[in-house]
N, C-alpha and C positions, 0 to 999 in steps of 0.2 A: 548413609555410608559415604566416606570420602576416599580419595586416592590412598590415604594412609592406611586404610583398612585392607588394601590389597598388597600381596607380595609383588616383588618385581616381576616374577614369572607370570603371575596372574594378570598384571597390568599389560605386559607385552602380548600375551595370548589374547586378552580381551580386545586390545587394539587391532590385532591381526584379524580376529573374527569380524569386527566392525568393517574394516577395510575390505575384506573379502566379500562380505554380504552387500556392501554398498556397490561394489564393482560388478558383481555377478547376479545379485538377487536370489542366490542359492544358499541354503544352509551350509555352514562351514564345518567340515569334518576334520578329525585329527590328522589324517594322512595328507589331505589337501593343504592344511596349515603348515605341516612340517615341510612339504615339498615347496610351497610358494614363498614362505617367509624366513626360512633359515633360522628358526628359533633356538637351535642348538640343543634341543632335547628330543627324545624319542616320541613317536606317535602315541605310545602308551602313556607317557608322562603328560602329553598334551591332553589326551582323553580324560585322565584323572583331574587335570586342572579345569577342563571344561565342566566336569561334574561339580567341582567346587564352586565355580562361578555361577552355575545354575542354581545351586543351593543358596547362594547369596543374592539371587534375584537379578543377576546381570544378563543371563542367557536363558533361553528355553528352546526346546526342539520339537518340531512337528512330529506327530506319531508316525508319519510315513517316511521319516528321514532320520538318519543317525547324526546328522549335522546339527549345529546350533544356530540360533538367530538372536541378535541383540534385543534386549528389552528397552523400554523407554528409559529405565534407570541407567542402562549402559550408555545410551546416547547422551544422556545428561552428564554422566561422568566424562565421556569423551569430549563433549563441547566445553565443559568447565575446566578440565584438567589436562587433556591429552592433545587436543587439536593444535596444530602448528600452522599459523597463517603465513602465507607467502605474499609479498607485495606483487601487485600487478606489473607485468612488463610494460615498458613504454609503448610498445605496439598495441597491447591490449587496452591501455588507457586511451590511446588515440582513437581506436576503433569504437570504444564505448562512448566517448564524448561526441564522436561523429554521428553515432546512432541517436544519441539523446537529442542532438540539435537538428536532426534530419527534417523535422516538420516546422521549425521556427523557434522563436524564443518566448512565446507566450507560455505561462506556467502550465496551463491545461495541456498544451501540446507537448511540452517537455515531459510532463508526468506520463502521458500516454506513450510516448516514445521510450521513456525509461522503463516502464513496466513491460512493454513488449520486448525490449532489448534484454532485460533480465530473464524473461521467460525463455528466449532463444538461447542465451549464453549458459543458463543453468539447467535448461530442460525442466523447469518447474513452472508454476503459474505465477507470472509477475503480477504484482498488485501495488497500488499507490492510493493514498488518500490526500486530497487537496486540503489546503488550509480552510478553516471555517470562514465562509464568505461574510458572515456578520462581523468579523473582525477585520475584513479587508477594507482598505481605503479606496474611496471613489475618486477617480481621476477626472473623468468628464462624462457628460450626458449629451445625448442627441435625440431629438424627436423626428421620427420619420413617418410620413403619411402612408398608411396601408390602404385605407378606403375613406369614403366621405365621413364616416363616423367612427373610424378606428385608427389609432396611432400606435407606433412602436417606439417604446423608450429603450434606447440602446445605452447601456452603461459599460464604460471601460474602467476596470478595477486595477488595483495595484498588481504588478507582475504580468500585466497584459491580458488577464482574464476578462471575458466579456459576458454580459447577461442581457437578455432582451425581455421586455415586459410589454404586454398589450394594454393599452389604455383606451377606454371607451370615451369618445369625444361627443359633445352636443352639436350635431349638425356639421356642416362643412365649415372648417376654419380657414381663414386666409393665411397665406404663408407668413406674412409679417407677424401675426399673432403667435404662430408656432416659434418663429425666430426669437421673439421677445421673451417668451416663456423659457426657451432654451437658455438664453442669457441669464435670466434670473435664477434658474435651477443650478446652473454652473457656479454662479457667484455665491450662492448661499450654501451649496452642498458639497462642492468639490473640496477634497482634503479631509472629509469626515469619514469615519467608518460607517458601514451599513447599519450597524447597531445604533450608533448615534443618530443617524438620519431617521430611523424608525422612531426613536424615542423623542425627537425634538422637531420633526418635520413641520408640523403646523405652526409652531412658534417661530421658526426661522423664515416662514413664507408669508405670514399674516400681514406684516407691515410693508410688503412690497407693493408698488402701485404701477402696474403696467399702463401704458398710455392707450393701448387699443382695448376696447371693451371686450372683444372676443378673447383677448389674452387674459384679462382678469377672470373671465368665466372658466377658461382652461386651467389657470393657476388655482382656482378655487377647488377644482377636482382633486388636485394634489393635497390641498389643505384639509379637505373633508375626508378623503379616502386614502391618504398617503400610507397609513399603516398596512392596509390591505395590498396596495400597489407594490410596496417594497418588501412585503413579507412572504407571500406565497411561494415564489420561485426560488427564494434564497434560504429558507429555513431548513430544508431537508438536507441532512448530511449525506444521505445515500447518493445524492447526485454527484458528490465529490469522489466517489469510489471509481477507480480506474483499474481495469483488469486486462491482462495480456490474453494470449490464446490458450484456452483450456485444453485444446487438442494435444498439446505437447505432453500433458499429464495422462491423457487417455491412452497414450501409447505405452505407458509404463505398466509393468506386470501387476502392480498393486491395484490397478483399475481395470483389470481384465474381466472381473465379474460385474454383472449388471448392477448389483446393489452398490458397490463401491462407486461406480460411475454415476449412479443416480444421486448418491449423497453429495458428490462433487458438484453436480449440476445444481442441486438444491442450494448449496452454499453460495454459488455464484449468482443465483437468482434472488436471494434474500439480501438485497443491498443494505437495508436499514440495519439488520443485525451485523452484517459484515462491517459496516461503517462504524457502529458502536464498538466493535471489537478492536478495530484499528485505531479509533480515536483514543481509546484507553492507553495505547502504546505511544501516542505522540508526545506524552509528557515524560517519557523515559529516555534519558540521554544514552547515546551509544547504541550498540546492537542489543535487540531484544529477541530472545528465542524461547518459544514454548513448544513442548514436544508431547505428542500423543495425549495420554491421560492427564497431563498438566492443565489441559483446557477444561473450562467449566462446561462447555457445550459438547455433549456426547458425539455430535456429528463430526467433531474435529479430533476424535480419539485416535484416528489412524494417520493424522497429519502433523507436520511441523510447520510453524510459521516463523520466518526470520525477517525482521524489519529493522530499520534504522530511522531515526528522526532526521528530517532535513529542515532548513530554515529558509524562508523567503522574506527577508527583512525581519519585522517583528512577529511574523506568522510562522506557524510550524505545521508539518504534516509528516506522513511516514511513507517510506518506499520499501519494498521487499518482495518476498516470494512465499508461496504456499505450496507444499509438496508432501509426499509420503515421508514418514519418519526415516526411511532409508534414503538419505540424500548425501551428496558429497559436501559435507559441512565446511571443509576448508575453502573450497571454491565458492560456495554460496555465500558464506559470511564475508569473504574478501570482496566479492563483487557487489554485494548489498552495501557494505561499508563505503566502498569507493564511489558507488553511484550516489549515495546520500551526500557525500562530500562534494561531488561535482555539482549536484543540483543547488546546494547551499552556496557554492562559489559563484554560480551563474546569477543568483539573485541577491548577492551580498551588496 
């Protein structure tokens, strides 16, 4: 059904039910709606209209209450046709950008602050997914000695992201050997994506000729084992999932029962599945909203996910919130949209 399938009265009363339920978490009855929203009709007329909307699948009412609750279809109608977004005030924009930049300008820090800020401002679970690291450009490498036979490879990636990888070394290496290999690695690999490095590492390093014998031995480790060295810590998308504080959701009435809270905790702990869900949304421009039973995963049947794509140069990820289907959609959509735009502007 579409908005054209509803009369003007049905539309106004449906909108009033949604607004009332979002604000109070209580089923909306005819007398409450007549008193709060000035609909210009009697409670009896509102009651009849509520029954009509229930028959059309937009409302239902718990057996213990005479009031109605919006269905997923009602929320979808509201989001697609009724919601009216207001631009953020200048003060709100300033506060948001201040929160986002509170921890620094590295992309991982920005995403963490952004997810936490969205959670606080919307009272939902803030969530973000970083760009795929395999598509990220390597800016520089550094080798750091950890022990006599162990080195730490520190990689600085585009956008300020950093990754560290342990490399097993043959015996104690002189400092000049580490320095020479560091120069070679930067000359041959900086400016390439991680994907390209994995695909062509051996070919790019084979013709290099370090002057120090120990340096040649160390460089040969990267030639022989480069696929393993660069693959393990970078391949898993789950590591790119950033979550805000789930405690803000736990305080909402939808999560008062132990079962609902358990499902929420399970969702936050299954990072691989959550990453796959968010990655699907990274290719969708603008705001992406899925509500309740629109999700393929039954664990999300009582939740709404609102996300927006952001860009960091040629890379893309998503930022948004997860919360109950009863959420203040105008506020959430506006904040998610502005946050994604701010992140994209920071890394333009």
